[in-house]
C-alpha positions as a Markdown table, in Angstrom:
| # | Residue | x | y | z |
|---|---|---|---|---|
| 1 | Met | -95.1 | 28.7 | 16.3 |
| 2 | Ser | -96.0 | 25.5 | 15.2 |
| 3 | Ser | -94.8 | 24.0 | 11.8 |
| 4 | Met | -98.2 | 24.6 | 10.2 |
| 5 | Asp | -98.6 | 27.9 | 11.4 |
| 6 | Phe | -94.9 | 28.6 | 9.9 |
| 7 | Leu | -96.2 | 26.8 | 6.4 |
| 8 | Leu | -99.3 | 29.0 | 6.5 |
| 9 | Leu | -97.1 | 32.2 | 7.1 |
| 10 | Thr | -94.9 | 31.0 | 4.2 |
| 11 | Lys | -98.0 | 30.6 | 1.8 |
| 12 | Gly | -99.8 | 33.7 | 3.0 |
| 13 | Pro | -98.4 | 37.2 | 4.1 |
| 14 | Leu | -94.5 | 36.3 | 3.3 |
| 15 | Leu | -95.9 | 35.1 | -0.3 |
| 16 | His | -97.7 | 38.1 | -1.0 |
| 17 | Leu | -95.0 | 40.5 | 0.2 |
| 18 | Thr | -92.3 | 38.3 | -2.0 |
| 19 | Leu | -94.4 | 38.7 | -5.3 |
| 20 | Ala | -94.8 | 42.3 | -4.5 |
| 21 | Ile | -90.9 | 43.0 | -4.3 |
| 22 | Phe | -90.4 | 40.7 | -7.0 |
| 23 | Val | -93.0 | 42.2 | -9.9 |
| 24 | Ile | -91.7 | 45.6 | -8.5 |
| 25 | Gly | -88.2 | 44.9 | -8.7 |
| 26 | Val | -88.2 | 43.4 | -12.2 |
| 27 | Gly | -90.0 | 46.1 | -13.2 |
| 28 | Leu | -87.6 | 48.6 | -12.1 |
| 29 | Arg | -84.6 | 46.7 | -13.2 |
| 30 | Leu | -86.2 | 46.1 | -17.1 |
| 31 | Gly | -87.3 | 49.7 | -17.0 |
| 32 | Glu | -83.7 | 51.1 | -16.2 |
| 33 | Ile | -82.2 | 49.0 | -19.1 |
| 34 | Phe | -84.6 | 49.9 | -21.5 |
| 35 | Thr | -85.1 | 53.4 | -20.9 |
| 36 | Leu | -81.4 | 53.8 | -21.4 |
| 37 | Gly | -81.9 | 54.1 | -25.2 |
| 38 | Arg | -78.8 | 54.3 | -27.5 |
| 39 | Arg | -77.2 | 57.0 | -29.9 |
| 40 | His | -78.8 | 57.0 | -33.2 |
| 41 | Asn | -76.6 | 55.5 | -35.5 |
| 42 | Tyr | -76.5 | 57.4 | -38.9 |
| 43 | Ala | -74.3 | 54.9 | -40.7 |
| 44 | Leu | -75.6 | 53.4 | -43.4 |
| 45 | Ala | -77.2 | 49.8 | -42.8 |
| 46 | Arg | -75.7 | 47.1 | -44.5 |
| 47 | Gly | -78.3 | 44.2 | -43.5 |
| 48 | Pro | -81.5 | 43.9 | -41.6 |
| 49 | Glu | -81.4 | 43.9 | -37.8 |
| 50 | Ala | -84.5 | 41.6 | -37.0 |
| 51 | Pro | -83.3 | 38.6 | -38.6 |
| 52 | Ala | -79.6 | 38.7 | -37.2 |
| 53 | Ala | -81.2 | 39.3 | -33.7 |
| 54 | Ile | -83.5 | 36.4 | -33.9 |
| 55 | Lys | -80.5 | 34.2 | -34.9 |
| 56 | Thr | -78.3 | 35.3 | -32.2 |
| 57 | Val | -81.1 | 34.7 | -29.6 |
| 58 | Phe | -80.8 | 30.7 | -30.8 |
| 59 | Ala | -77.4 | 30.4 | -31.7 |
| 60 | Arg | -76.1 | 31.9 | -28.4 |
| 61 | Ser | -77.9 | 28.9 | -26.6 |
| 62 | Ile | -75.7 | 26.5 | -28.5 |
| 63 | Pro | -72.2 | 26.4 | -27.3 |
| 64 | Asp | -69.9 | 26.7 | -30.4 |
| 65 | Pro | -67.1 | 24.3 | -30.7 |
| 66 | Gly | -64.4 | 26.5 | -29.5 |
| 67 | Thr | -66.3 | 26.9 | -26.3 |
| 68 | Trp | -66.5 | 22.8 | -26.1 |
| 69 | Gln | -62.8 | 22.6 | -26.8 |
| 70 | Arg | -61.6 | 25.2 | -24.1 |
| 71 | Ala | -64.0 | 24.6 | -21.3 |
| 72 | Pro | -66.2 | 21.3 | -21.9 |
| 73 | Phe | -67.1 | 20.8 | -18.0 |
| 74 | Asp | -68.4 | 24.5 | -18.0 |
| 75 | Val | -70.4 | 23.8 | -20.6 |
| 76 | Val | -71.8 | 20.1 | -19.6 |
| 77 | Ile | -72.5 | 21.5 | -16.0 |
| 78 | Gly | -74.2 | 24.9 | -17.0 |
| 79 | Leu | -76.7 | 22.7 | -19.7 |
| 80 | Val | -77.4 | 20.2 | -17.0 |
| 81 | Trp | -78.4 | 22.4 | -14.0 |
| 82 | His | -80.0 | 25.0 | -16.0 |
| 83 | Leu | -82.1 | 22.3 | -18.5 |
| 84 | Cys | -82.7 | 20.1 | -15.3 |
| 85 | Phe | -83.9 | 22.9 | -13.0 |
| 86 | Phe | -86.4 | 24.5 | -15.4 |
| 87 | Ile | -87.7 | 21.0 | -16.1 |
| 88 | Val | -88.6 | 20.4 | -12.5 |
| 89 | Leu | -89.9 | 23.9 | -12.2 |
| 90 | Phe | -92.5 | 23.8 | -15.1 |
| 91 | Leu | -93.0 | 19.9 | -15.3 |
| 92 | Phe | -93.5 | 19.0 | -11.9 |
| 93 | Met | -97.4 | 18.3 | -11.2 |
| 94 | Pro | -97.5 | 20.6 | -7.9 |
| 95 | His | -95.6 | 23.4 | -9.4 |
| 96 | Val | -98.0 | 23.1 | -12.4 |
| 97 | Glu | -101.0 | 23.0 | -10.0 |
| 98 | Val | -99.8 | 26.3 | -8.6 |
| 99 | Ile | -99.6 | 28.0 | -11.9 |
| 100 | Lys | -103.0 | 26.2 | -12.5 |
| 101 | Gln | -104.2 | 28.0 | -9.3 |
| 102 | Thr | -102.9 | 31.4 | -9.9 |
| 103 | Phe | -102.9 | 32.0 | -13.4 |
| 104 | Gly | -105.8 | 29.5 | -14.8 |
| 105 | Ile | -103.1 | 27.3 | -17.2 |
| 106 | Ser | -101.9 | 24.1 | -17.1 |
| 107 | Trp | -100.1 | 21.4 | -19.3 |
| 108 | Pro | -99.1 | 18.0 | -19.3 |
| 109 | Thr | -96.5 | 17.0 | -16.2 |
| 110 | Leu | -93.9 | 14.4 | -16.1 |
| 111 | Pro | -94.0 | 11.6 | -13.8 |
| 112 | Asn | -92.7 | 11.6 | -10.4 |
| 113 | Pro | -89.5 | 9.0 | -10.8 |
| 114 | Leu | -88.1 | 11.1 | -13.4 |
| 115 | Ile | -88.9 | 14.5 | -11.7 |
| 116 | Asn | -86.8 | 12.9 | -9.0 |
| 117 | Ile | -83.9 | 11.7 | -11.5 |
| 118 | Phe | -84.1 | 15.7 | -12.9 |
| 119 | Thr | -83.9 | 16.9 | -9.3 |
| 120 | Val | -81.0 | 14.9 | -8.0 |
| 121 | Ser | -78.8 | 15.9 | -11.7 |
| 122 | Thr | -79.7 | 19.5 | -10.6 |
| 123 | Leu | -78.3 | 19.2 | -7.4 |
| 124 | Ala | -75.2 | 17.3 | -8.5 |
| 125 | Ala | -74.4 | 19.7 | -11.1 |
| 126 | Leu | -74.9 | 22.9 | -9.0 |
| 127 | Ile | -72.3 | 21.1 | -6.2 |
| 128 | Ala | -69.8 | 20.3 | -9.2 |
| 129 | Ala | -69.9 | 24.0 | -10.4 |
| 130 | Leu | -69.4 | 25.1 | -6.7 |
| 131 | Val | -66.5 | 22.6 | -6.0 |
| 132 | Gln | -64.9 | 23.8 | -9.6 |
| 133 | Arg | -65.3 | 27.7 | -8.5 |
| 134 | Ile | -63.7 | 26.7 | -5.3 |
| 135 | Phe | -60.6 | 24.5 | -6.4 |
| 136 | His | -60.1 | 26.6 | -10.2 |
| 137 | Pro | -57.6 | 29.4 | -9.2 |
| 138 | Val | -58.7 | 31.4 | -11.9 |
| 139 | Lys | -62.4 | 31.0 | -10.9 |
| 140 | Arg | -61.5 | 31.4 | -7.2 |
| 141 | Phe | -59.5 | 34.6 | -7.8 |
| 142 | Leu | -62.5 | 36.1 | -9.8 |
| 143 | Ser | -65.4 | 35.1 | -7.6 |
| 144 | Arg | -67.0 | 37.4 | -5.4 |
| 145 | Pro | -69.3 | 37.0 | -2.2 |
| 146 | Glu | -72.1 | 37.6 | -4.4 |
| 147 | Asp | -71.6 | 34.9 | -6.5 |
| 148 | Tyr | -71.3 | 32.2 | -3.4 |
| 149 | Val | -74.6 | 33.6 | -2.2 |
| 150 | Val | -76.3 | 33.4 | -5.6 |
| 151 | Trp | -75.2 | 29.8 | -5.6 |
| 152 | Leu | -76.5 | 29.2 | -2.3 |
| 153 | Ile | -79.8 | 30.9 | -2.8 |
| 154 | Thr | -80.3 | 28.8 | -6.2 |
| 155 | Phe | -79.2 | 25.7 | -4.3 |
| 156 | Leu | -81.7 | 25.9 | -1.5 |
| 157 | Pro | -84.9 | 25.8 | -3.4 |
| 158 | Val | -83.7 | 22.5 | -5.1 |
| 159 | Leu | -82.8 | 20.8 | -2.0 |
| 160 | Thr | -85.6 | 21.5 | 0.5 |
| 161 | Gly | -88.0 | 20.8 | -2.6 |
| 162 | Tyr | -86.1 | 17.4 | -2.9 |
| 163 | Leu | -86.3 | 17.2 | 1.0 |
| 164 | Ala | -90.1 | 17.6 | 0.9 |
| 165 | Tyr | -90.9 | 15.3 | -1.8 |
| 166 | Thr | -88.9 | 12.4 | -0.4 |
| 167 | Arg | -90.2 | 13.0 | 2.9 |
| 168 | Leu | -86.7 | 12.9 | 4.4 |
| 169 | Val | -87.7 | 15.7 | 7.0 |
| 170 | Asn | -90.5 | 15.7 | 9.5 |
| 171 | Pro | -92.6 | 17.5 | 10.2 |
| 172 | Tyr | -93.6 | 17.7 | 6.6 |
| 173 | Pro | -95.5 | 21.1 | 7.0 |
| 174 | Leu | -91.9 | 22.2 | 8.3 |
| 175 | Ile | -90.0 | 21.2 | 5.2 |
| 176 | Leu | -92.5 | 22.3 | 3.0 |
| 177 | Gly | -92.8 | 25.6 | 4.3 |
| 178 | Leu | -88.9 | 25.8 | 4.1 |
| 179 | His | -88.6 | 25.1 | 0.5 |
| 180 | Ile | -91.9 | 28.1 | 0.1 |
| 181 | Leu | -89.4 | 30.1 | 1.9 |
| 182 | Ser | -86.1 | 29.5 | 0.3 |
| 183 | Val | -88.1 | 30.3 | -3.1 |
| 184 | Glu | -89.5 | 33.4 | -1.6 |
| 185 | Ile | -85.7 | 34.4 | -0.7 |
| 186 | Leu | -84.8 | 33.2 | -4.6 |
| 187 | Leu | -87.2 | 35.5 | -5.8 |
| 188 | Val | -86.7 | 38.7 | -3.7 |
| 189 | Ala | -82.9 | 38.4 | -4.6 |
| 190 | Leu | -83.3 | 37.8 | -8.2 |
| 191 | Pro | -83.9 | 41.2 | -9.6 |
| 192 | Phe | -81.0 | 42.5 | -7.4 |
| 193 | Thr | -78.5 | 39.9 | -8.1 |
| 194 | Lys | -76.7 | 38.3 | -11.2 |
| 195 | Leu | -79.9 | 36.4 | -11.4 |
| 196 | Ile | -81.9 | 39.1 | -13.5 |
| 197 | His | -80.1 | 37.3 | -16.3 |
| 198 | Ser | -83.0 | 35.0 | -16.6 |
| 199 | Phe | -85.0 | 38.3 | -17.6 |
| 200 | Thr | -82.2 | 40.0 | -19.8 |
| 201 | Ile | -80.5 | 37.5 | -21.5 |
| 202 | Val | -82.6 | 37.7 | -24.5 |
| 203 | Ala | -83.1 | 41.2 | -24.9 |
| 204 | Ala | -78.9 | 41.2 | -24.8 |
| 205 | Arg | -78.6 | 38.7 | -27.2 |
| 206 | Trp | -81.1 | 40.4 | -29.8 |
| 207 | Tyr | -79.1 | 43.7 | -29.2 |
| 208 | Asn | -75.8 | 42.3 | -29.9 |
| 209 | Gly | -77.3 | 40.3 | -33.0 |
| 210 | Ala | -79.2 | 43.6 | -34.4 |
| 211 | Ile | -76.1 | 45.8 | -34.1 |
| 212 | Phe | -74.1 | 43.1 | -35.9 |
| 213 | Gly | -77.1 | 42.6 | -38.3 |
| 214 | Arg | -77.0 | 46.1 | -39.1 |
| 215 | Lys | -73.4 | 46.1 | -39.8 |
| 216 | Gly | -73.8 | 43.0 | -42.4 |
| 217 | Val | -71.1 | 40.9 | -39.9 |
| 218 | Gln | -71.9 | 37.4 | -38.3 |
| 219 | Ser | -72.5 | 37.8 | -34.3 |
């Protein structure tokens, strides 16, 4: 198989299969969560649920002072890699073009030199997070094989994308195909690993905030 054949395979049949697994998997996981329901609360509500839920969704996105003091490294690395990752994902011109061709919508993008900086920052932050997980006694003890697998399948799309952008690997169709394949692996794994939190985090925060709001206490 030539590098061009490999690229066409990843952009064609493998992509269609990946999207089907991703959509069905996410749908099943979300359906499983939302059909669990919760017991009816007969206690008298002491406050409204919705305002507290909305507040919690946004407030939990900002680290509290105690967390900054206890784990500044975790806060900084977490913010850097998540923010830079999503900037590259949604503001890199080729990515936006894919979205435009698929969904018919687009938006302004960032210049390539800025995207390059954000990509390198993402890679550096992910490597720093892995090093800390390996050498921090408590994190190393709590880590499971799945944690390292999730790290790898998150890291590879960024790395292969950077290599494709900088043309550091030849032939180009090969590294571009590897980039697409790594993204497909990420999408297939997402519904069945901890990466599903990218879809459930808002619902979880809303649920917790609503409960505390009904009780009339701060979440």
